[in-house]
C-alpha positions in Angstrom: 112.3 63.4 56.7 111.7 66.9 55.5 108.7 68.1 53.4 107.7 70.9 51.1 105.1 73.3 52.3 102.7 76.0 51.0 101.6 79.0 53.0 98.6 81.1 51.9 96.9 84.1 53.5 94.0 86.3 52.7 92.9 89.1 55.0 89.5 89.9 53.5 87.5 88.6 50.5 87.9 91.0 47.5 86.9 90.6 43.9 90.5 91.4 42.8 92.1 89.3 45.5 93.2 85.7 44.8 91.5 83.2 47.1 93.5 80.9 49.4 92.5 78.0 47.2 93.8 79.8 44.1 97.1 80.6 45.9 97.5 77.0 46.9 96.8 75.8 43.3 99.5 78.0 41.8 102.0 76.9 44.5 101.2 73.2 43.8 102.0 73.8 40.1 105.3 75.4 40.9 106.2 72.6 43.3 105.1 69.9 40.7 103.5 67.7 43.4 100.4 67.3 45.5 102.3 65.7 48.3 102.8 68.9 50.2 101.9 70.4 53.6 99.4 73.2 53.6 99.2 76.2 56.0 96.6 78.9 55.6 95.3 81.9 57.6 92.1 83.6 56.7 91.1 87.1 58.0 94.6 88.1 59.2 96.7 91.0 58.1 100.3 90.5 56.9 101.4 93.0 59.5 100.3 90.6 62.2 102.7 87.7 62.9 100.4 86.2 65.5 98.5 84.1 62.9 97.6 80.6 64.0 98.8 78.6 61.0 101.8 81.0 60.5 102.9 80.2 64.0 102.3 76.4 63.4 104.5 76.7 60.2 107.3 78.4 62.2 107.2 75.6 64.8 107.5 73.0 62.0 110.4 74.9 60.5 112.3 75.1 63.8 111.6 71.4 64.2 113.4 70.8 60.9 110.3 69.3 59.2 110.3 71.7 56.3 112.7 71.7 53.4 111.1 74.2 50.9 108.4 76.8 51.4 106.2 78.1 48.6 104.1 81.3 48.7 101.9 82.9 46.1 103.6 86.3 46.7 106.0 87.7 49.3 103.4 89.9 51.0 101.3 86.8 51.7 104.1 85.8 54.1 105.0 89.2 55.6 104.5 92.9 55.0 107.2 94.2 57.2 111.0 94.4 56.4 111.8 94.2 60.1 109.6 91.1 60.6 110.8 89.4 57.5 114.4 89.9 58.4 113.8 87.9 61.5 111.9 85.3 59.7 114.6 85.0 57.0 117.2 84.3 59.7 115.0 81.4 60.9 114.7 80.1 57.4 118.5 80.3 56.9 119.3 78.7 60.2 117.1 75.6 59.3 118.2 75.6 55.6 114.7 76.2 54.3 114.5 77.3 50.6 111.9 80.1 50.0 110.0 80.4 46.7 107.6 83.2 45.6 105.9 81.7 42.6 104.5 85.0 41.0 107.6 87.1 41.7 109.8 84.4 40.1 112.6 84.1 42.6 114.0 81.1 44.5 116.4 81.7 47.4 118.3 78.6 46.4 120.1 80.9 43.9 122.2 84.1 44.7 120.0 86.2 42.3 116.9 84.9 44.0 118.2 86.0 47.4 119.1 89.5 46.0 115.7 89.9 44.4 114.0 88.9 47.7 115.6 91.9 49.5 114.8 94.3 46.7 111.2 93.3 46.6 110.8 93.6 50.3 112.1 97.2 50.2 109.6 98.2 47.5 106.8 96.4 49.3 107.5 98.3 52.5 107.7 101.6 50.5 104.4 100.9 48.9 102.7 100.1 52.2 104.1 103.3 53.9 103.1 105.4 50.9 99.6 104.0 50.9 99.4 104.7 54.7 100.4 108.4 54.1 97.8 108.8 51.4 95.0 107.4 53.6 96.2 109.8 56.4 96.3 112.8 54.1 92.8 112.0 52.8 91.6 111.6 56.4 92.9 115.1 57.3 91.5 116.6 54.1 88.0 115.4 54.8 88.1 116.6 58.3 89.2 120.1 57.2 86.1 120.4 55.0 83.8 119.5 57.9 83.0 116.0 56.6 83.3 113.0 58.8 86.8 111.8 58.0 86.2 108.0 58.2 85.7 105.1 60.5 82.7 104.0 62.5 80.3 106.7 63.8 80.9 107.7 67.5 78.3 106.3 70.0 75.2 108.5 69.8 75.5 109.1 66.0 75.0 107.3 62.7 76.7 108.0 59.4 74.7 109.8 56.7 75.4 111.9 53.7 75.4 115.7 53.1 76.7 118.3 50.7 80.0 120.1 51.2 80.5 123.7 50.2 81.4 122.6 46.6 78.2 120.5 46.4 79.8 117.1 46.6 78.2 114.3 48.6 80.3 113.6 51.7 79.8 111.5 54.9 78.4 113.3 57.9 77.2 112.4 61.4 73.5 112.3 62.2 72.3 112.1 65.8 70.8 108.7 66.7 67.5 108.9 68.5 68.2 106.1 71.0 71.9 106.3 71.7 71.9 110.1 71.4 69.6 110.3 74.4 72.0 108.0 76.4 74.9 110.4 75.6 72.8 113.3 76.8 71.9 111.5 80.0 75.6 110.7 80.6 76.7 114.4 80.5 73.7 115.5 82.6 74.5 112.9 85.2 78.2 113.6 85.4 77.9 117.2 86.4 76.1 116.2 89.6 78.3 116.9 92.6 78.4 113.3 93.9 78.6 111.6 90.5 81.7 109.7 89.3 82.6 107.7 86.3 82.1 104.5 88.4 78.6 105.5 89.6 77.4 106.3 86.1 78.9 103.0 84.7 77.0 101.1 87.4 73.8 102.9 86.5 74.2 102.2 82.8 75.0 98.5 83.3 72.2 98.0 85.8 69.8 99.4 83.2 71.3 96.9 80.7 72.2 99.7 78.2 74.9 98.3 75.9 78.0 100.2 75.2 79.4 100.8 71.7 80.7 97.5 70.3 80.4 95.7 73.6 77.7 94.7 76.1 79.0 96.5 79.2 80.4 100.0 80.1 83.6 100.7 81.9 85.4 103.9 83.1 87.5 104.1 79.9 84.7 104.0 77.4 82.7 106.5 79.5 85.7 108.9 79.8 86.2 108.8 76.1 82.6 110.0 75.5 82.9 112.8 78.1 86.1 114.1 76.6 85.0 113.9 73.0 84.2 117.3 71.3 82.2 115.5 68.6 79.1 115.8 71.0 79.4 119.5 71.8 77.5 122.3 70.1 80.8 124.2 69.7 80.6 127.9 70.4 83.2 130.6 71.2 83.8 129.2 74.7 84.7 125.8 73.3 87.1 127.6 70.8 88.8 129.4 73.8 88.9 126.1 75.8 91.0 124.4 73.2 93.1 127.4 72.3 94.0 127.7 76.0 95.1 124.0 75.9 97.5 124.8 73.0 95.4 123.0 70.4 95.7 124.1 66.8 92.3 125.2 65.5 91.9 125.0 61.8 88.3 126.3 61.6 87.6 130.1 61.7 86.1 131.6 64.8 82.8 132.2 63.1 82.4 128.5 62.5 82.0 128.0 66.3 78.3 128.9 66.0 76.9 126.9 69.0 75.2 124.4 66.6 77.8 122.3 64.9 80.0 119.7 66.6 83.8 119.6 66.6 86.5 117.0 65.8 89.9 116.6 67.5 92.5 114.6 65.7 96.2 114.0 66.0 98.8 111.2 66.5 98.5 109.2 69.7 100.6 106.4 71.0 99.1 103.0 70.5 98.9 102.3 74.2 97.6 105.8 75.1 94.2 105.2 76.6 93.4 108.7 77.8 93.3 112.2 76.4 96.4 113.8 77.9 98.7 116.2 76.0 96.8 117.5 73.0 99.2 120.2 72.0 100.1 118.4 68.8 96.4 117.9 67.9 94.1 119.8 65.6 90.5 120.9 66.1 88.0 121.4 63.3 84.3 122.2 63.2 82.2 119.5 61.5 79.2 119.9 59.3 77.2 117.7 61.8 75.0 119.0 64.6 76.1 118.7 68.2 73.9 117.2 70.9 75.3 118.6 74.1 75.1 122.3 74.9 78.5 124.0 75.3 78.0 125.1 78.9 77.2 121.6 80.0 80.0 120.1 78.0 82.5 122.6 79.5 81.4 121.9 83.0 82.1 118.2 82.4 85.6 119.1 81.1 86.3 121.1 84.2 85.2 118.3 86.5 87.3 115.7 84.5 90.3 118.0 84.8 89.8 118.4 88.5 89.5 114.7 89.0 92.6 114.0 86.9 94.6 116.3 89.3 93.5 114.4 92.4 96.1 111.7 92.9 93.9 109.4 95.0 90.7 109.9 93.1 88.0 107.6 94.5 89.5 107.4 97.9 86.9 107.0 100.7 84.1 106.0 98.4 83.1 102.9 100.3 81.9 104.7 103.5 81.3 108.2 104.7 83.3 107.3 107.8 86.5 107.1 105.8 89.4 109.0 107.4 87.9 108.6 110.9 88.3 104.9 111.4 91.5 103.9 113.3 92.8 100.6 114.6 92.5 100.5 118.4 95.6 98.3 118.6 98.2 100.2 116.5 96.5 103.5 115.7 96.9 103.1 111.9 94.0 104.0 109.6 91.4 101.4 108.7 91.0 100.6 105.0 87.8 99.3 103.4 88.0 96.4 101.1 84.8 96.0 99.0 83.9 92.7 97.4 80.5 93.1 95.7 78.0 94.1 98.4 80.3 93.0 101.3 82.7 95.5 102.9 85.5 94.4 105.1 87.6 96.6 107.4 91.4 96.0 107.4 94.1 97.7 109.5 96.6 99.4 107.2 99.3 98.8 109.9 99.4 95.1 108.8 100.9 96.3 105.5 102.7 99.5 106.6 104.6 98.1 109.5 103.9 94.3 109.2 103.5 94.3 113.0 99.8 94.7 113.7 97.9 91.4 113.7 94.4 92.9 114.5 91.6 90.9 112.9 88.5 93.2 112.7 85.1 91.6 112.7 83.0 94.7 113.3 80.1 95.0 110.8 80.6 98.3 109.0 76.9 98.7 108.1 75.9 98.3 111.8 78.6 100.9 112.8 77.3 103.4 110.2 73.7 103.0 111.4 74.8 103.5 115.0 76.8 106.6 114.3 74.1 108.0 112.0 71.6 107.7 114.8 73.8 109.7 117.1 74.5 112.3 114.5 70.8 112.6 113.8 70.2 113.4 117.5 73.0 116.0 117.5 71.7 117.8 114.5 68.2 117.9 116.0 69.6 119.7 119.0 71.3 122.3 116.9 69.5 125.7 116.6 67.8 126.6 113.4 70.2 128.2 110.9 70.1 131.9 110.0 67.8 132.8 107.1 69.4 132.1 103.8 68.7 133.6 100.4 66.8 131.5 97.9 68.9 129.5 95.4 71.0 132.1 93.7 71.0 131.3 90.0 72.7 134.6 89.4 75.7 133.4 91.4 76.0 130.3 89.3 75.9 132.5 86.1 78.5 134.8 87.6 80.8 131.8 88.2 80.3 130.8 84.6 81.4 134.4 83.6 84.5 134.0 85.6 85.3 130.7 83.9 84.7 132.3 80.5 87.1 135.1 81.4 89.7 132.6 82.6 89.4 130.6 79.3 89.8 133.8 77.3 92.9 134.9 79.2 94.4 131.4 79.0 93.7 131.2 75.2 95.3 134.7 74.7 98.4 133.6 76.6 98.8 130.4 74.6 97.9 131.9 71.2 100.3 133.7 68.9 97.6 135.0 66.5 94.8 136.3 68.8 94.7 140.1 68.5 94.5 142.6 71.4 91.4 144.0 69.7 89.6 140.7 69.9 90.6 140.3 73.6 89.3 143.8 74.5 86.0 143.2 72.7 85.5 139.9 74.4 86.3 141.3 77.9 84.0 144.2 77.3 81.1 141.9 76.5 81.8 139.8 79.7 82.0 143.0 81.8 78.6 144.1 80.5 77.0 140.7 81.3 78.6 140.9 84.8 77.0 144.2 85.5 73.6 143.0 84.6 74.0 139.8 86.7 75.2 141.7 89.7 72.1 143.8 89.6 69.9 140.7 89.5 71.9 139.1 92.3 71.2 142.1 94.6 67.5 141.8 93.9 67.5 138.1 94.7 69.4 138.6 97.9 66.7 141.0 99.1 64.2 138.1 99.2 65.5 135.6 101.8 63.7 132.4 103.0 64.2 130.2 106.0 65.9 126.8 105.6 64.9 123.7 107.5 67.2 122.0 110.0 69.6 119.5 108.6 68.4 115.9 108.6 71.3 113.5 108.4 69.5 110.7 106.6 68.6 113.1 103.8 72.2 114.3 103.2 74.3 113.2 100.2 77.3 110.9 100.7 79.8 113.8 100.6 77.6 115.9 102.9 77.5 113.0 105.4 81.3 112.8 105.3 81.6 116.6 106.0 79.1 116.4 108.9 80.8 113.3 110.4 84.2 115.1 110.2 82.9 118.1 112.1 81.4 116.0 115.0 83.8 113.1 115.3 87.5 113.1 116.2 88.1 109.4 115.4 86.5 106.0 115.8 88.7 103.4 117.4 87.9 99.9 116.0 89.0 96.8 117.8 88.3 93.1 117.1 84.5 93.1 117.9 83.7 96.6 119.0 84.2 100.3 118.1 84.4 103.5 120.3 83.5 106.9 118.9 85.7 109.8 120.1 83.5 112.8 119.7 84.9 116.3 118.9 82.0 118.0 120.7 
């Protein structure tokens, strides 16, 4: 036996939107009976076919339980021509009549079938036109410096301000609590031994919630570090994006070192990282940035360097990485970390499928034994030559070099940057360089002695460098390890 059915859908509650109960009542009147199967989905878009009751309805149709299907309106069933064409094939294959009660067509008649296709075309056109209007309004808002729409980025909240024409527009206001978290993220990432993973672990251990979720991960952290909405955008940020081939819609004078910036452009739905931004546009917002430009740019440089390293994160589980070799086959030892436990595995088991070495050496004990030997070797080394005090001038000179590189890259990529602008900018950089070189010479004239190296006080990367200088390799067998010293 086959039955009549009603399908009703409502994505959100609106004053001008008919409720699911109202849709069902109109469909019952058209069917002329209360003996009818009901299917309903609340809170689902018509573009999404993975609706629970919608899928249950399709199962019953394919099982030949449904004879006639009523909907309040066609867009309650589907909003996509492509999707509906597939659904219509299913309805036809199982001889299900389709009725839209408010659009007055019944697919039991030829005219009803023709009207069905015409209405679907216009429904699709209306949806695409609405989407274009929303996108155009989004771009228009961004161009005026207003927050274009959507939830506020982590570290901000949405407020109101006046645009140049005196209209009230949405803007971003730094949030006291989460804004400080963002600042700490940027400050932590520029540290030499910092990584996305290490900062994620710190944030999660301090139980600081991420935006819209309880825990941080590398992707959410990377998005914050890449986002120009946090930077106090100045001329160097302008040059940074021009060098990347980004279209900049705000004038150069808008990059005042106070206000933040906004990058927008079409991205693929599965694109999780900021990659090619040549089709993107940058504008300066009316909101205030919370990260100084030099700090933000140093983070971008580090992110770019890390992205260029194919095996980023390699050797993070021990400072002995690269030195550990299997005593049986000579292949490298890999470290498999499971929580706090680290296990050594011969890579020859996978590369050649011949080595059957089972390694039971405790990596922590091995590290402690090698560290003790290195501590003694460093103690026997003579004191280093006197070194100058920390040269802040050198760091500032490096920054000048980076600024010059950004300027030249931006000039090479830009079609509208004038030679006069380039000459003025280079002249300013050269004048700053002259002053800093003079300061550097004065600093170099005041040397101070450095203490001997103490291995236990070194950073992870420094320990790796020292170990690589003193050790040729460490041959690890089943229950023992032998260090082959290079000295």
